[in-house]
N, C-alpha and C positions, 0 to 999 in steps of 0.2 A: 239308272241313268244316274251315277253322279255326279258332280258337276265341278268338283274339287276333291281331286283323288292322286291320293302321295303313298308311294313308293321306295319303304325305306330310305327315308332321309337321313342323308348325311352330311352336315356341315363341318367340315376344316379346316379354321384359316389358325396366319401365325402371330401372336400376341409378342410384343419383346422378346422377342428371340426366338421362342418354346410351341409345341404346338399344340391351338387349342382343341380338342374334339366336343363343338357345342351341340348337333343337335348327331344324334347314335343311333339309326334306326329306326325310324319312325315311320310310320303308315298311320294314316285317314282318311274317310274320305267321308263330303258334304258333299249334298245333293238342295239340287236346287231350289232356290225358297229354302233355305234355313238355315239356322242363328248356331252356326258350332263352335263355340270354346272353347281357347287357349288359357290351362290356370300352372301357376303356382310360380317360386318365390324368386325371386331376381339374383339369371344366370341362368335359370332350367332352357335356355334354347327357348324358351315360347314365340319370342323377337322374333328372333333369328328365320326360324320358317317360313313368315309373311316376309323377314327380304327376304329367303331365299325364292318368294315367288316371282320376286320383281323385278329378280338377278339381281341382287346387293353382299347376295354374302352366296360363294362358291359350291359352287351343293358338288361334294367331292363323293358321293354316290346314295344309286337312286335312282326316282324320278317324282315329276309334276303334267302333270294332264291336267290338261284347262275343259268338260265337250269332252271329254276323250283323245285332246291333239296333247303330243308334250308341245311341251313351249319351248318358244325357238329360240338365240342364242344369234344377238343382241333377243329384247323382245321381240323390240316396232308397235308401231300406232298402234293396231291389233291389236294386241293387246290391250294398250291404254285406251285404246275405247273396250274393253269386256273387262279389266280388273280397274281397280281405282285403291289406292293405302292412305288412311288419315291416323296423322301421326300424335304422337303422345301430347306432346307439344305446342297447343297453337298460333304462338310467339315462334316460337324456329319454325318452324313451318311456313309463315305466310311474312316476304319480303320486305323489310318494315318499313324499303323506298319506294310501295309501289299502291296507290291505291286500290282498294278491293272492286273498284270496276279494275283495271289494269294486272290483277291476279284472280279475275275469270270469267276474264274476253279470252288469257294469254293458249288456253288450251282450247277453245276453238278456232282464231286464229290461223294457232298450228295443224290443227284436222283442213281448218279450210271451209269451218262450217258457216251459215250467209243467219240473219237477222240475232246479232248481238246484242242487241240493247234490247230486245224482247225479251230476251235467253237471260239475261243477265237481270234483268228485273224480276224477271219469273225464276231466277233459283234463291235471289232474297230472298222472300213470298213465303217462296219453299219452302227456306229455311227457317218462318219467321219471323226475322228482317226487314225494317220498313228501302225499298229503295233509295232517302236520301242516303246510308248507307254507301249509295259505290263511291261519292269518294271523299270521304275517307282512307286515314293511314290507320292500321292494325296498330297504332300510339295512342287512338284514340274512343276506341273499342276496349269494351271489359274484358276478362279470357273468357267468359262463357258465347259470351259476341264473337268473338276472334272464333274460336271451336266451328260454329256458327257457320262462320265463312269458311271453316276448311272442310265442312261436308259441305256446303252447297260447291266450294270448286270441285273435288267427289266427284259430283255428281253432274256437273257438269258436256262431260259425254254418253252422260246417262250411259253407263254400265253395269250391268245385269250381280258384279259385285263388292263389296265391298271389303276392303285386310281394313279392322278396325287393332291398330296399338295402341292401349290406356286408353285411349280414349274420355277419358273420365278424371283419368287419377289425381289431371295438372290443376283441373278445377272444386271449389268448395263444395262443401254435400246435396245445398239446395242446391246450383245448377244446376248441381252433377245428374239428378235427377231430372229438371229438366232434358240433358242433350237425349240422357240414356230413352226416357220417351218422344224428343223428337224423334232420333234415329226408330226405332218401334215404327210409328209412324209410317218412317220414310218409308220400311221396308212395308209392309203395308199396302202400301199405296204405289208399290214402284214395285212389285213382286224378285228386293234383291234378294244377295245372299249372301251373309255372312259368316271370318271367320277372323274370329275375334278374341286377344290378348288380353288377357288377366292378370292382376294378382291375386285377390277376390271377385270370393267365392260367393257371394250375396250379390252382386254383379252380374256375374253370369249365370249367376241361378232368374236373376231375375232380367237377364237377355236370352238366353241360350236355349232351346232341345238340347242338345247333346254336351259337353267336356269332353275334350281331352284334359288330366293333370298330368305334367310330368316336372322334373326333380334330375337335373344334370343329365339336359342333354336327353336326357331319356324318356319314351309310352311310363307312367308308371299303375294309370287305371281308367279309361274312360264307362259316363255313368250317362245316364240321360237326369234330364228335369225331372223326372217325377222322382229318381231313384237320389238325388241330391238332392231334393227339396225335403228327401225325412229322414234324410242321413247315414242315405243304404253304405257308408260307404263300407271296404273291403281292406283299402291298405291304411296303415300306420299313414301314413304321409298324410292319406290324403283326406283320412279322418284329425288333422294339426290344420293343416287347412283354410276346414269346414271349422273349431273354434276358438283358429286364430281371429277366420274374418265374422264372426258370433257375437267373440270378445268385441272387438272393433264400433259392432253395430250399438250395445248396450254403452258402448261409452259415447256416445253420440246422443 
């Protein structure tokens, strides 16, 4: 049975006085321990799907189920224990006036979990940061270090699912690779399930078992990793995304 099931999802909201159909009838399923990618240009609706799962975007049609159960509204603490999200900008997602210790301790306090000190130290170790970083502030860390803290925070409650919204796009190329390798290692060690958004097919190819290509809020084509690696797309749009990603790789 699929761990994440999305069926005919639609998301419509009002922006500047007009209705925007951000997602239109998208269906997908993600198996336990699988890494599934959503790829497309800006405005394709891929990040909106993650926000809809978290209750941050208005679902106007369709259903989302986790472990076979429809998601409650509001999502609640049980959802937070099972699903966590890592955002694109590691500086904006961390409170600038909170130490790393407070950032990592907060989810534990909210959920009444004990052994805070040991859990925080272990979380930092798991993402490759020294324990001394506990008492630093976000502005004292590099972009890659901040994103490692954001990943550590997402893992504090030991969720089974991580939603990854362009988790490396704000980082330098060398740091991107380190962060992607870290995420892959954590997925293997913890048996995590990933639903990952990217505009870059090269990132998706490195990270994901399957990928759904999106355009203008609709699903265009679903590809297995092997098909993606062999450039076996069947739609012009997916081929153009692949060509653009290949060009960016040549430039770097």
